[in-house]
Backbone as JSON Lines, residues from 0, in Angstrom:
{"i":0,"aa":"M","n":[103.53,107.0,111.81],"ca":[102.6,107.04,110.79],"c":[102.82,108.7,110.3]}
{"i":1,"aa":"W","n":[102.72,108.84,108.78],"ca":[102.44,109.82,108.34],"c":[101.76,111.06,108.52]}
{"i":2,"aa":"P","n":[102.12,112.22,108.8],"ca":[101.3,113.14,109.35],"c":[99.87,113.58,108.51]}
{"i":3,"aa":"L","n":[99.94,113.02,107.02],"ca":[98.86,113.44,106.52],"c":[97.36,112.52,106.55]}
{"i":4,"aa":"A","n":[97.87,111.37,107.26],"ca":[96.61,110.38,107.87],"c":[95.36,110.88,108.14]}
{"i":5,"aa":"G","n":[94.26,110.78,107.79],"ca":[93.01,111.53,108.1],"c":[92.86,112.41,107.24]}
{"i":6,"aa":"L","n":[93.47,112.63,106.42],"ca":[93.43,114.13,105.59],"c":[92.34,114.45,105.29]}
{"i":7,"aa":"V","n":[91.94,115.68,105.96],"ca":[90.5,116.44,105.26],"c":[91.11,117.65,104.49]}
{"i":8,"aa":"A","n":[91.01,117.55,103.38],"ca":[91.16,118.65,102.68],"c":[90.05,119.64,102.42]}
{"i":9,"aa":"C","n":[89.94,120.98,102.43],"ca":[88.95,122.04,102.66],"c":[89.16,122.79,101.08]}
{"i":10,"aa":"T","n":[88.32,123.18,100.34],"ca":[88.4,123.8,99.44],"c":[87.53,124.73,99.15]}
{"i":11,"aa":"F","n":[87.82,126.02,99.09],"ca":[86.81,127.05,99.42],"c":[86.61,127.73,97.94]}
{"i":12,"aa":"T","n":[85.27,127.65,97.8],"ca":[85.1,128.12,95.79],"c":[83.31,128.16,96.19]}
{"i":13,"aa":"S","n":[82.78,128.82,95.03],"ca":[81.57,129.05,95.14],"c":[80.92,128.06,94.01]}
{"i":14,"aa":"G","n":[81.64,127.59,93.59],"ca":[81.03,126.08,92.61],"c":[82.2,125.2,92.19]}
{"i":15,"aa":"A","n":[81.86,124.05,92.33],"ca":[83.14,123.06,91.79],"c":[82.49,122.02,91.21]}
{"i":16,"aa":"S","n":[83.23,121.35,89.96],"ca":[82.78,119.95,89.7],"c":[83.87,119.56,88.94]}
{"i":17,"aa":"A","n":[84.09,118.46,89.41],"ca":[85.77,117.81,89.34],"c":[85.55,116.45,89.99]}
{"i":18,"aa":"D","n":[86.84,115.54,89.54],"ca":[86.85,114.11,90.12],"c":[88.21,113.75,90.29]}
{"i":19,"aa":"T","n":[88.88,115.31,89.8],"ca":[90.52,114.83,90.52],"c":[90.7,116.27,91.04]}
{"i":20,"aa":"I","n":[91.4,116.26,92.13],"ca":[91.74,117.85,92.88],"c":[93.45,117.59,93.32]}
{"i":21,"aa":"S","n":[94.2,118.24,92.99],"ca":[95.8,118.03,93.11],"c":[96.16,119.44,93.96]}
{"i":22,"aa":"F","n":[97.23,118.94,95.24],"ca":[97.77,120.32,95.66],"c":[99.1,119.89,96.43]}
{"i":23,"aa":"G","n":[99.55,121.05,96.0],"ca":[101.11,120.39,96.68],"c":[101.87,121.65,97.4]}
{"i":24,"aa":"G","n":[103.3,121.82,97.88],"ca":[103.68,122.73,98.54],"c":[105.05,122.21,98.66]}
{"i":25,"aa":"Q","n":[105.75,122.39,100.15],"ca":[106.81,121.95,100.79],"c":[106.55,121.28,101.92]}
{"i":26,"aa":"I","n":[107.2,120.53,102.22],"ca":[107.29,119.59,103.41],"c":[108.04,120.76,104.73]}
{"i":27,"aa":"L","n":[107.31,120.52,105.7],"ca":[107.5,121.46,106.81],"c":[107.79,120.74,107.75]}
{"i":28,"aa":"Q","n":[107.3,119.26,107.86],"ca":[107.87,118.47,109.13],"c":[108.13,117.34,108.52]}
{"i":29,"aa":"S","n":[109.79,116.96,108.51],"ca":[109.98,115.78,108.25],"c":[110.16,114.84,109.16]}
{"i":30,"aa":"A","n":[110.92,113.75,108.62],"ca":[111.03,112.31,110.16],"c":[112.11,112.84,110.7]}
{"i":31,"aa":"Q","n":[113.09,114.04,110.11],"ca":[114.12,114.36,111.16],"c":[113.79,115.18,111.95]}
{"i":32,"aa":"D","n":[112.17,116.03,111.9],"ca":[111.63,116.89,113.1],"c":[111.17,116.16,114.15]}
{"i":33,"aa":"G","n":[111.68,114.78,114.11],"ca":[110.84,114.17,115.14],"c":[109.32,113.09,114.91]}
{"i":34,"aa":"T","n":[108.89,113.39,113.53],"ca":[108.04,112.84,113.3],"c":[108.4,111.24,112.95]}
{"i":35,"aa":"G","n":[109.41,110.82,112.98],"ca":[109.47,109.52,112.1],"c":[109.75,108.43,113.29]}
{"i":36,"aa":"P","n":[111.01,107.5,112.72],"ca":[110.95,106.9,111.43],"c":[109.2,106.24,111.06]}
{"i":37,"aa":"A","n":[109.41,106.73,109.65],"ca":[108.29,105.61,109.16],"c":[108.81,104.13,109.02]}
{"i":38,"aa":"V","n":[108.01,103.38,109.75],"ca":[108.74,102.12,109.28],"c":[107.96,101.17,108.48]}
{"i":39,"aa":"R","n":[106.34,101.51,108.45],"ca":[106.19,100.45,107.03],"c":[106.43,101.15,105.65]}
{"i":40,"aa":"N","n":[106.8,102.54,105.69],"ca":[107.16,102.89,104.22],"c":[108.77,103.79,104.41]}
{"i":41,"aa":"P","n":[109.58,103.09,104.74],"ca":[110.52,103.63,105.0],"c":[111.59,104.72,104.35]}
{"i":42,"aa":"G","n":[110.83,104.91,102.38],"ca":[111.07,105.67,101.64],"c":[110.97,107.2,102.32]}
{"i":43,"aa":"L","n":[110.17,107.4,102.95],"ca":[109.65,108.9,103.53],"c":[110.57,108.92,104.92]}
{"i":44,"aa":"N","n":[111.08,108.6,104.85],"ca":[112.37,108.82,105.77],"c":[113.41,109.63,105.16]}
{"i":45,"aa":"D","n":[113.51,109.64,104.13],"ca":[114.45,110.37,103.33],"c":[113.92,112.26,102.83]}
{"i":46,"aa":"I","n":[113.04,112.2,103.21],"ca":[112.29,113.62,103.0],"c":[113.03,114.51,103.81]}
{"i":47,"aa":"Q","n":[113.24,115.63,103.14],"ca":[113.67,116.94,104.29],"c":[112.86,117.95,104.06]}
{"i":48,"aa":"D","n":[112.87,118.93,105.11],"ca":[112.13,120.32,105.41],"c":[112.03,121.28,104.05]}
{"i":49,"aa":"L","n":[111.47,121.29,103.19],"ca":[111.33,122.52,102.29],"c":[111.53,121.76,100.85]}
{"i":50,"aa":"Q","n":[111.27,120.43,100.89],"ca":[111.58,119.93,99.64],"c":[109.77,119.65,99.0]}
{"i":51,"aa":"T","n":[109.87,119.53,98.03],"ca":[108.61,119.78,97.23],"c":[107.59,118.37,97.37]}
{"i":52,"aa":"Y","n":[106.23,118.51,97.79],"ca":[105.51,117.12,97.43],"c":[103.96,117.54,96.67]}
{"i":53,"aa":"L","n":[103.48,116.51,96.2],"ca":[102.06,116.46,95.37],"c":[101.6,115.44,96.15]}
{"i":54,"aa":"V","n":[99.86,115.77,96.04],"ca":[98.76,115.45,96.37],"c":[97.64,115.02,95.62]}
{"i":55,"aa":"T","n":[97.24,114.2,95.09],"ca":[96.25,114.07,94.17],"c":[94.97,113.1,94.35]}
{"i":56,"aa":"L","n":[93.93,113.78,94.75],"ca":[92.87,113.19,95.15],"c":[91.89,113.19,93.85]}
{"i":57,"aa":"N","n":[91.63,111.53,93.86],"ca":[90.93,110.82,92.47],"c":[89.22,110.24,93.02]}
{"i":58,"aa":"F","n":[88.33,110.64,92.5],"ca":[87.03,110.18,93.04],"c":[86.27,110.15,92.04]}
{"i":59,"aa":"S","n":[84.91,109.41,92.5],"ca":[84.26,109.24,91.3],"c":[83.05,110.25,91.57]}
{"i":60,"aa":"G","n":[82.44,110.66,90.51],"ca":[81.1,111.56,90.94],"c":[81.63,113.0,90.73]}
{"i":61,"aa":"S","n":[81.0,113.88,90.93],"ca":[81.15,115.39,90.91],"c":[80.57,115.87,91.88]}
{"i":62,"aa":"I","n":[81.38,117.25,92.2],"ca":[80.96,117.79,93.6],"c":[80.35,119.38,93.07]}
{"i":63,"aa":"T","n":[79.21,119.58,93.33],"ca":[78.67,120.42,92.67],"c":[78.22,121.63,93.89]}
{"i":64,"aa":"T","n":[78.05,121.03,94.97],"ca":[77.52,122.22,96.19],"c":[78.32,122.03,97.04]}
{"i":65,"aa":"P","n":[78.36,122.72,97.89],"ca":[79.15,123.34,99.28],"c":[78.8,121.97,100.15]}
{"i":66,"aa":"G","n":[79.74,121.61,100.84],"ca":[79.5,120.29,101.93],"c":[80.33,119.64,101.99]}
{"i":67,"aa":"T","n":[80.39,118.7,102.82],"ca":[81.25,117.67,103.28],"c":[80.7,116.08,102.72]}
{"i":68,"aa":"Y","n":[81.89,115.63,101.89],"ca":[81.99,114.54,101.34],"c":[82.69,113.17,101.89]}
{"i":69,"aa":"D","n":[82.26,112.33,101.96],"ca":[82.89,111.13,102.58],"c":[83.38,110.21,101.19]}
{"i":70,"aa":"L","n":[84.61,110.96,100.92],"ca":[85.44,109.78,99.49],"c":[86.27,108.55,100.11]}
{"i":71,"aa":"T","n":[86.03,108.3,101.36],"ca":[86.91,106.98,101.66],"c":[86.61,105.98,100.54]}
{"i":72,"aa":"G","n":[87.55,105.43,100.27],"ca":[87.78,104.27,98.98],"c":[88.09,105.16,97.78]}
{"i":73,"aa":"A","n":[88.51,106.2,97.63],"ca":[88.87,107.06,96.63],"c":[90.21,107.21,96.68]}
{"i":74,"aa":"S","n":[91.06,107.64,95.62],"ca":[92.43,107.53,95.55],"c":[93.14,108.81,95.99]}
{"i":75,"aa":"L","n":[93.99,108.66,96.95],"ca":[94.84,109.53,97.33],"c":[96.63,109.85,97.41]}
{"i":76,"aa":"P","n":[96.77,109.36,96.37],"ca":[98.5,109.37,96.54],"c":[99.22,110.8,96.73]}
{"i":77,"aa":"F","n":[99.91,110.35,97.55],"ca":[101.04,111.46,98.28],"c":[102.44,110.9,97.48]}
{"i":78,"aa":"S","n":[102.78,112.12,96.92],"ca":[104.03,112.0,96.15],"c":[105.24,112.89,96.38]}
{"i":79,"aa":"H","n":[106.89,112.45,96.44],"ca":[107.66,113.31,96.92],"c":[108.48,113.39,95.86]}
{"i":80,"aa":"L","n":[108.5,114.4,94.91],"ca":[109.31,114.68,93.6],"c":[110.89,114.27,94.17]}
{"i":81,"aa":"A","n":[111.4,114.79,95.09],"ca":[112.97,114.69,95.02],"c":[113.47,113.53,95.42]}
{"i":82,"aa":"T","n":[113.01,112.39,96.16],"ca":[113.05,111.42,96.49],"c":[112.29,110.39,95.95]}
{"i":83,"aa":"A","n":[111.32,110.06,95.06],"ca":[110.51,109.52,94.45],"c":[109.56,108.43,95.29]}
{"i":84,"aa":"A","n":[109.76,109.14,97.03],"ca":[108.82,108.73,98.05],"c":[107.39,108.78,97.65]}
{"i":85,"aa":"S","n":[106.43,107.93,98.04],"ca":[105.11,107.76,97.89],"c":[104.57,107.24,99.16]}
{"i":86,"aa":"E","n":[103.26,107.62,99.31],"ca":[102.06,106.86,100.12],"c":[100.9,106.82,99.5]}
{"i":87,"aa":"T","n":[100.1,105.85,99.87],"ca":[98.5,105.94,99.21],"c":[97.89,105.15,100.56]}
{"i":88,"aa":"A","n":[98.3,105.03,101.69],"ca":[97.38,103.99,102.51],"c":[96.94,105.23,103.27]}
{"i":89,"aa":"F","n":[95.68,106.09,102.95],"ca":[95.28,107.17,103.79],"c":[93.36,106.43,103.67]}
{"i":90,"aa":"T","n":[93.13,106.29,105.12],"ca":[91.87,106.26,105.4],"c":[91.21,106.97,106.81]}
{"i":91,"aa":"P","n":[90.13,107.32,106.78],"ca":[89.09,107.68,106.27],"c":[89.42,109.13,105.15]}
{"i":92,"aa":"I","n":[88.95,109.08,103.8],"ca":[89.1,110.54,103.14],"c":[87.95,111.24,103.35]}
{"i":93,"aa":"S","n":[87.94,112.5,103.54],"ca":[86.9,113.51,103.76],"c":[87.53,114.89,102.98]}
{"i":94,"aa":"L","n":[86.44,115.29,102.29],"ca":[86.32,116.9,101.58],"c":[85.46,117.71,102.04]}
{"i":95,"aa":"C","n":[86.19,118.99,102.48],"ca":[84.89,119.8,103.1],"c":[84.87,120.83,101.67]}
{"i":96,"aa":"V","n":[84.11,121.45,101.07],"ca":[83.76,122.34,100.07],"c":[83.02,123.36,100.73]}
{"i":97,"aa":"A","n":[83.24,124.96,100.35],"ca":[82.8,125.87,101.17],"c":[82.57,127.32,100.52]}
{"i":98,"aa":"N","n":[81.49,127.69,100.47],"ca":[81.38,128.91,99.46],"c":[82.21,129.79,100.7]}
{"i":99,"aa":"S","n":[83.13,131.03,99.75],"ca":[84.1,131.91,100.32],"c":[83.7,133.29,100.05]}
């Protein structure tokens, strides 16, 4: 199971209005570190530590106030740029927006 399952993304801002949120970085826990192997999506097994990833949350509507939003059913694709591996089977999806 991929470590992003049940992902809760928290955005700290004084106000937001969006239907797409993207974030990325470097992998810090690859399958070679003991979290794998990925059985249902073997392409994830080629991901190495410190390689770049991108996650894009696509949802209907706008977020204009702080709160926790149930976005189950939204699109949350994970893309690994170096190996062209991807995953989209994330549920539930929740977004926490807070004032900073």
